[in-house]
N, C-alpha and C positions, 0 to 999 in steps of 0.2 A: 362664617361671618354673621354678625347681627347688624341689621340696618334699622336704625331707630327713626321714628317720626317721619316716615315717608308718606306722601299723599298718593295713595294707590287709585283713588277716584276723586273727583272734585269734592273737596270738603271732608274727605275721609282719610285720617292719618292712622297709620298702623306701623307696628314693628314687624320685621321679617327676618327669618333665619334661613340662611343659605347653607346647604349641606351637600357636598359633592356637586353634581350638575343640576340640582333641583332646588326649588323653594320648599323648605321643609315645614315651615310654619308661618302663619300670618295671624296676628292678634293685636288687640289694643295696646298690650304691653307684654314684652318678653324680657326675662332676666338673662343677663349674659352668663354663658358657661365659662368655667375656668379656661384661661388661655384663648378665649374666643376674641377675634378682632371685632371691634364695634365701630360703626360709622354713623354719625348723626346726620340724617338727611335734612334736618332743619326745616321741615315742612315742604321741601321741594317735591315736585311731581316725580313719581317713579313709574315709568312706562315699560311695557314689553320692549325689548330691543327692536329697532327698526329693521325692515328687510327691503333692500332695493331689488325689485322684481325684474329688472332688465338693465344690465350693463355689460361691459366687455373688459374683463380684467387684464388680459395680456396687452390689449391695445391701450388700456389706461396706463399700464406701466411704461409702455413705449412712448406714450404721449409726453411723459415727464422728460424725455430726452429729445423732444421734437421742438420745432420752431412754430410758434403761433402765426398763421398767415391770413387770418380773417378777423372780422369784427368780434368784439369791440376794440381789440388791441390794434389791428391793422385795418385801415379804412380806405386807403387809396393806393394807386400804383407806386407813388413815391415812398410811402411807408413800407410797402411790400419789398421794394428794392433795397431799402435800408436794412430791414431785418434779415433778408437773404444775404446781403453783402457782409453783415456782421456775424452770420452764422458760422460756427465751426463744424467741420465734418465729424461724424461719429467714428467709432473704431473701425467701421467698414469703409471709411473714406467717402461716405455719402452725406448729403444734407437731407433731412426728413422734415417736411412741413405738414401741418395739419390745419383743418378748419377753414379752408379757402372758400370764398363765395364770390360770385360774379360781380357783386356790388363794389368789390375792391378794384378790379382791373379788367372786367369783362371776361369772356371765355378764354382761358389760358390754353395754349398748346405748347409744343416743344420750342417753337420759334419765339413766342412771347417770353417763355422762361429763359431761353438763351440770352435774351436782351437784359435780363435781370441778374443772371449768374450762369456763366458758361465754363468756368474753370474746373468744376467738380460735378459729378452726377447729382442731380436734384430730383426728388420726387415729392409731390405735394398732394395730400388727400383733400378732397372736397368735403365741405361741411356735412353733406348728406351721407358720407361714408361709402357712397356707391362708385366713386370715380377717383382714380389716381392720375396725375398729370406728370409726365417725365420731360426733362430737358433732353437735348440731343446727346449729351454725354451719357445720360442714363439710358436712353433708347439704345445706344450702341452697346453699353455694358450688358444689357439683358438680351441682346440679339433680336430686338423687335423688328428690325429692317431685314432680317434674314429668315428665309423659309416661309412657311405658311402661317399667317397671323392667326392667333386664337380668336374665337368668337368673342366679341366685346372689345377688341383692339381697333380703334377707329383709324381709317385710312383717308387720305385726301383724294382728289380727283385723279392724281397720277399714280395712285396705289401706294403712296409712301405713308409710313406711320406718322400720325399727328402727335403721338406721345400721350394720347388720352386712352385710359384703360378702364372700361366699365365692368365692375364686379369681377375683377380678375385678381383678387388678393392672393389666392393660393398660387396662381400662375406666377405672379410677380415674386412672391416669397421664395419660391423654388429656384429662382434665378438670381437671387441676391447672395452675396457672400454670407457665410454662416454668422448669425448674430452672436454677441457675447451672451453669457448666461443672464437670464432675465430675473431680476429680483423683485419680489412683490411685497417686501417688508414695508416700504414707504407707503404703498397703496393701502395695505392692511391697517397701518397706523392712522392714516388720514381718514379712512372709513370709520374706524373705532371712535375717533374724536367727534364724528358726526352722530354718534349713537347707533351706528349700524352694526348689527350682530349677525346678519345673514345677507347673502347676495345670490342672485340668479345670473349666471353668465349666459347670455343669450346669443353667443356667437354661432352662426350657422355652420362654420367649418370645424367646430370642435369635434375631435376624434381621439384616438388613443394617445397620440403624441401630446396634444394639448392637455388632456386629462392627466398625463404623467407629470407635466409641469405644475399644474394646479394642485395635485395631491402632494407633490414634493413641498410646495409652499405651505400646505396645511401641516404636514409632518414636521417641518422645520419651525413652525410657529410664526412664519412670516405673514401668513394669512390667518388671523385668529378667529375669523368669522365662520359660520356655517356656509356650505356651498351647495347650490342646486344648479345643475349644468344641463342646458339645452345643447343640441348639436346634431351632427350628421347621423346617418344610419349606422355608421361604424363605431359610434361612441359606446364604449363598454360601461357596465355598471361599475361605479367607483368601489374601491376597497377600503376607503377611509371612512371612519364612523361619522365624521361631520360633513360628509358629502353624499349627494344622491343624484341619480340621473333623472332628468326631466324629459319633456316632450321632444319630438323630432322638430327641428327648426326648418321651415320652408320659407324662402324669400321670394316674393313676387315682385317683378319689375314690369310696369305697365308697357314699356317698349319692347319687352321680350317675354310675353306671358306664355306659359306652357299651354298645350291644348287642354280643353276641359277633361277629356278622357285621361290624359297623362296625370293631371293634378289630382283628379278623383282617385285614380288608381294608386298613386303614391300615398295618399291619405289612408285609403282602405288597407293597403299593405301594412302600414304602421299600426293601424288599429288592430289588425289581425294578430300582430305580435304583442298586443296589450299596451302599446305606447301611444299616448295622445300626440297631437301635433300643435305647434305654435307657428302661426302664419304671419309673416311680416307684410303689413298693408299700410301704405302711406298715401294712397290716392283713393278717390271714390270708386274707380273702376276695379282696382285691386281688391277692395273690401267686398264689392259685389261678387266678383269672381270667387273669392275665398268662401263667402257665405254659401253660394250655390254648390260649390264643390263639397263643402262639409255636409250640406243637406243630402247630396247624392251618395256620399260615402257612408253616411250614418254617423251618429254622435258617439263619442267616447268621453267619459268623464275626465276632465283635465285639458280638453282642447281649449286653445286660447288664440286670441288675435293680438299681435304685437302692434302697438302704435294706434291703429284705427284713427289715423290723423284726420281724415275727412269722413264723417259718418252722418249722412243725410237721414232724415226721419224715416224714409220709406224702407231702409234696410234694417232698422232696429228691431221690428217684430220678428224678422227671420232669425236674427242673431239670438234674440231672446228664446225663441222656440228651440234653437239648437243647444241652449244651455252653455254657450261658449263664454269663456272669461275674456275680459278686456284688460290689457296691460298698456297703459298710456303714459304720456310724459307731460304733465301740466306745466312744468317750468318752461317748455318751449314757447308758451304764451309770452313769458317775460323775455327770454333770450332771443327769440326770433319773431315775435309778434309784429314789430314794426315792418320787418321785411315781408311778412305774410300780407299785411295790409296793402302793400304796394304790388305784390306779385301774384297773389292767389286770386282766382276768379271770384268776383263778388258773390256769386251764387253759392260758393263753398265756404265763405268766411264764417257764417253762423254755425257751421258744423265742425270747425277746427278744434281738435283736441278737447272734445266734449267731456263733461263730467256729470253734471246734474242730469242731462238727458239720458245717459247710460243708466244711472241709478233709477230714474223714473220709469225706464223701460224694463226694470227688473233684472238688469244684467249685473253680474259680479264684476267689480271694478277695482283694479290695483294700479300701482304706479311704480315706475322705474326711471332711472336717470338717463339711460342710454350713454353714459360716460364711456369713453372720453369725448363723444360727440356733443356733450353738454356737461355742465357742472354736476358732480355727484351729490351735491348738498340737498338732502330731502327736505330740509326746513325751507329752503328757497322754493322748492316745488310746492310745499304746503301754502306758502304765501301767494304763489301764482294761482293756485287752485281757488283760493279764497277771494282774491282781488280781481283776477283776470286782467291784470294791468301789464302793459308792455314796458320795456325799458324806457321808451320815449314818453310814457305817461298816458297813452291811449288805453281804452278798455275794449277787450275783444270778447264778444259774445257774453255779456255780463250775466245773462240768464243761466249760464253754465256754472256759476260759482258755487262753492261748497262752504259749509261751516268749518270751523277748526277741527271739531271732532270728526267730521266726515273726511277732511283732508288727511288727518292723522291716520285714520283707518286704512287709507290707501297703502300704508307701509307696515301694517300690523298683522296681516293675514299669513297663514302658513304658505311657504313657497309652492307646495304641491296643490294649493287651493287658493290662488290669487283672487282677492276680492271676497273670500269666504269670511267666516266668523273671525273677528279679531282675537288674537291671543290675549290672555288676561294675566295680571299679576295675582296669583292665587297659589295656595298650597298644592304641591304636586306638579306644578308647571315647571318647565325648564327655566333655569336661572339665567335667561337671556334678558338683560335689563338695561335701561337707560335712565339715569338719574339726572333730573334738571336742577338748576340752581334756584328756581322760582316755583311757586305753586301753579296749578293747572290754569287758573283764570288769567294769570299774568302771561303764561306761555301762549294762551289762546289769543291774547290781544296782539302779540308781536312775536310769532314763532321765529327762532333764529338759532343757528348752530352754536353761537356763543353761550346759549343757555345750558348746553350739555356739560354736566359736571363729571360724571363717570359712567363707564360702560362695562358690563360684564357679559361674557358669553360662556355658557355651560358652567356658570359659577365662578369663573376666573375673571379678574379685572383685566381688560384688554386695552383700555385707554391709558393715557399718561397724565395723571393728575398733577397739578402744580404743587410746588413745595408747600404752599399753604394748605391745600387739600390733603396732602400727605400727613401733615401734622394733626389733622382732624381724625385720622384713623388710629385707634388706640386699642389696647387690650384691657378687658374687664373695666371699661369706663362707665361711670354712672351718668345719668342724665345731666345736662348742663344746669348749673346752679340758677335758681330763680325762674326757670322756664318749664312749666309743666308740659307733658308730651303733647297736649292739644293746643298749645299756644302758637298762634300763627302771626303774632303782631310784629315779630322781628324777622326781617328778610335776610337771606344770605347776602354778603357783600358782592 
């Protein structure tokens, strides 16, 4: 394919030839080869394909089949009752809800859920992803009242299950009826429409079974992106060319922290096998514990901190000395910022989901969506990083804001080097590309997913252009009449 008049840098228009999986040539003007497809970019910005450095693919696919139980769709108990009453059971006979927060109806337990829906087993995931809440039918179905409860299963004063399960995803999954085959085609298409050509699945429980599902989706073409997989010690190296194994994922929970020796030992063992670690930290305490353990275990290139939700200034020098990467979620400022302003300790609010502070401390910074716990739209994340504005219009820690170029770079680094040098559109680079409908300066003023015109991964188009866009792709086509290659006066419709 020949792509004509693409803006590969602000103010720089070039023609590009894609051959196989790479960019074969970049020049002010290239003549089409016989039979070569030609696409006129019309001065639109051509970016390296975006990479989401932290999401959960299988959960994202399941979320499409689930009931939204939290803000902004559900805001109070009456609305929660309405959506649960209207919900249809899945093929397993269960109702699965997601995104619950206490601002809707307080702390839910089995009895509160029974009052809303008690004819079918119901399980609802908290917006944090750390808690499942089951009604009494669900408690009975998984045998939670029988035998010795697992650690993390809450009990009341009489020793009876409350239906609240903390970080027991694997335990719960093993006791549910077998799920239907999971399709990732819709997820892959949605990500492609956002300009995303690569994803890092950051699920801590990823092991051989999960990898088989993900690789099957790659083989079938359902997941057209490149894949970088974090996970458990048991996670094998992928056998698919578009997949790679990433660091060991370690989840810290402030209420149940491992001993310093145990955490340091687990990190050291992973390092001894040549595998970095990715440590989940959403509180000030968790971040300090992770930093100290990394210092004691020793640094390995590729170590990373996931979220770093609260990062006070005193811990940044230690993180910088360790050379650790930070993978954060700037769009939480937009999606959850109003809640943070009500619930988070005022002393921590200036250090929530930082950006500028990390860069000024010399840390490598990248971003991921944490989908399905948040919207996977990277352009919304860029806007949040630039404005620091909440959904309600407040501004959270405005000194942490980034420019458009800085926000864009959060999604341009190599998955094995999050926050490292951004990938570039140049000859010899992989043909992972995102073409916008407008030039760079227009995108910088108002970044939005609607600006994405077409996406390629490994030289193959993976998005679904409109019929009008399809008509613009032609064979052996000359430049448009009356418009020299450098003319930027006419914008795409």
